[in-house]
C-alpha positions in Angstrom: 73.1 37.3 4.6 72.7 34.0 6.2 69.7 31.7 5.4 68.1 29.3 7.8 68.0 25.6 6.8 64.2 25.9 6.1 64.7 29.0 4.0 67.4 27.4 2.0 65.3 24.3 1.5 62.3 26.4 0.4 64.6 28.2 -2.1 65.9 24.9 -3.5 62.3 23.5 -3.9 61.3 26.8 -5.6 64.2 26.6 -8.0 63.4 22.9 -8.9 59.7 23.8 -9.5 60.7 26.7 -11.7 63.1 24.6 -13.7 60.5 21.9 -14.1 57.9 24.4 -15.4 60.4 25.9 -17.8 61.1 22.4 -19.2 57.4 21.6 -19.5 56.8 24.9 -21.4 59.7 24.2 -23.7 59.1 20.5 -24.5 55.3 19.9 -24.1 54.1 22.0 -27.1 56.5 20.1 -29.4 55.3 16.7 -28.2 51.6 17.6 -28.5 52.1 19.2 -31.8 53.2 15.9 -33.3 50.1 14.2 -31.9 47.6 16.8 -33.1 49.0 17.5 -36.5 49.2 14.5 -38.8 52.4 14.1 -40.8 52.4 16.1 -44.0 51.9 14.2 -47.2 55.5 15.1 -48.1 56.5 12.4 -45.5 54.6 9.8 -47.6 56.1 7.9 -50.5 54.4 8.1 -53.9 53.0 4.6 -53.4 51.7 5.5 -49.9 50.0 8.6 -51.3 48.4 6.6 -54.1 47.2 4.0 -51.7 45.8 6.6 -49.3 43.9 8.4 -52.1 42.6 5.1 -53.4 41.4 3.9 -50.0 39.7 7.3 -49.3 37.9 7.4 -52.6 36.8 3.8 -52.3 35.1 4.8 -49.0 33.8 8.0 -50.4 32.0 6.1 -53.2 30.8 3.4 -50.8 29.3 6.1 -48.5 27.1 7.5 -51.4 26.2 4.1 -52.8 22.7 2.8 -52.2 24.0 -0.7 -52.1 26.0 0.1 -49.0 24.1 -0.9 -45.8 23.2 2.0 -43.5 25.3 0.7 -40.7 28.4 0.7 -43.0 27.6 4.2 -44.2 27.5 5.4 -40.6 30.9 3.9 -40.1 32.1 5.8 -43.2 31.0 9.1 -41.8 32.7 11.1 -39.2 30.4 10.9 -36.1 28.1 8.7 -38.2 26.0 7.6 -35.3 24.9 11.2 -34.6 23.6 11.3 -38.2 21.7 8.0 -38.2 18.2 9.4 -38.3 18.9 12.1 -41.0 20.8 9.6 -43.1 18.0 7.0 -43.0 15.5 9.7 -44.0 17.6 11.3 -46.8 18.9 8.1 -48.4 15.5 6.5 -48.3 14.0 9.5 -50.1 16.7 9.3 -52.8 16.5 5.5 -53.3 14.1 5.8 -56.3 16.4 8.4 -58.0 19.6 6.2 -58.2 22.0 8.7 -56.6 25.7 8.4 -57.3 28.8 10.5 -57.1 31.6 11.1 -59.6 34.9 12.4 -58.2 36.2 15.1 -60.5 39.5 15.6 -58.6 41.1 15.0 -55.3 44.2 16.1 -53.4 45.9 14.7 -50.3 46.6 17.7 -48.1 48.2 15.7 -45.4 48.4 12.0 -44.4 44.9 12.1 -43.0 43.0 14.6 -45.1 41.9 14.3 -48.7 40.1 17.2 -50.4 37.5 16.0 -53.0 35.7 17.8 -55.8 32.7 15.8 -56.9 29.4 15.8 -58.8 26.2 14.3 -57.5 24.1 12.5 -60.1 20.5 11.4 -59.9 19.3 8.8 -62.4 22.7 9.2 -64.1 22.3 13.0 -64.6 24.4 15.6 -62.9 22.4 17.6 -60.4 25.1 19.1 -58.1 28.3 19.8 -59.9 31.7 20.8 -58.5 30.8 20.1 -54.8 33.7 20.3 -52.4 34.2 17.9 -49.6 36.8 16.1 -47.6 37.7 12.7 -46.3 39.4 12.3 -43.0 41.4 9.3 -41.8 40.1 8.7 -38.3 41.1 5.7 -36.2 42.6 4.1 -39.4 39.5 4.5 -41.5 38.9 7.1 -44.2 35.5 8.8 -43.4 33.4 11.4 -45.1 33.7 14.6 -43.0 30.6 15.8 -41.1 31.1 19.1 -42.9 30.8 17.4 -46.3 27.5 15.8 -45.5 26.2 18.9 -43.8 27.0 21.1 -46.8 24.9 18.7 -49.0 22.0 18.6 -46.5 22.0 22.4 -46.2 21.3 22.7 -49.9 17.8 21.5 -49.2 17.0 24.8 -47.6 17.4 24.1 -43.9 20.3 23.0 -41.9 19.6 19.9 -39.8 20.1 20.2 -36.0 23.0 17.7 -36.1 24.9 20.1 -38.4 24.6 23.2 -36.1 
């Protein structure tokens, strides 16, 4: 069977396209996997883990401190600008009750996620014990996850629209 030059050219182009697609299928998932999945905490040295936990917990405590300006609190919350109105309302209502948090335990699950078990105190007395939350390292800053704040807000009986 003899092929014309145009048929031969079409077959070559088709073969090149198929090879390119196969290469994309083989190699693209591996390259995006590394971008979307942070390195495991096993890749961190002991001192790096300690520093990460310390930085995350510092920001966790700052977020819940009344002395932290609201603009800084927003920067310490994942998608903080979306929560500005509800944060202003909730934190101003609590200002007379001296809210604070005590971290009971924490564990670094990967290089950018810290699980936190904590207690919320009002006027120095525990009111919400053994709450679970997480800190996420986003754009180089440890931030309280949206889900952590939403879990606390939902304890008030209704879930704010920003959490839905």
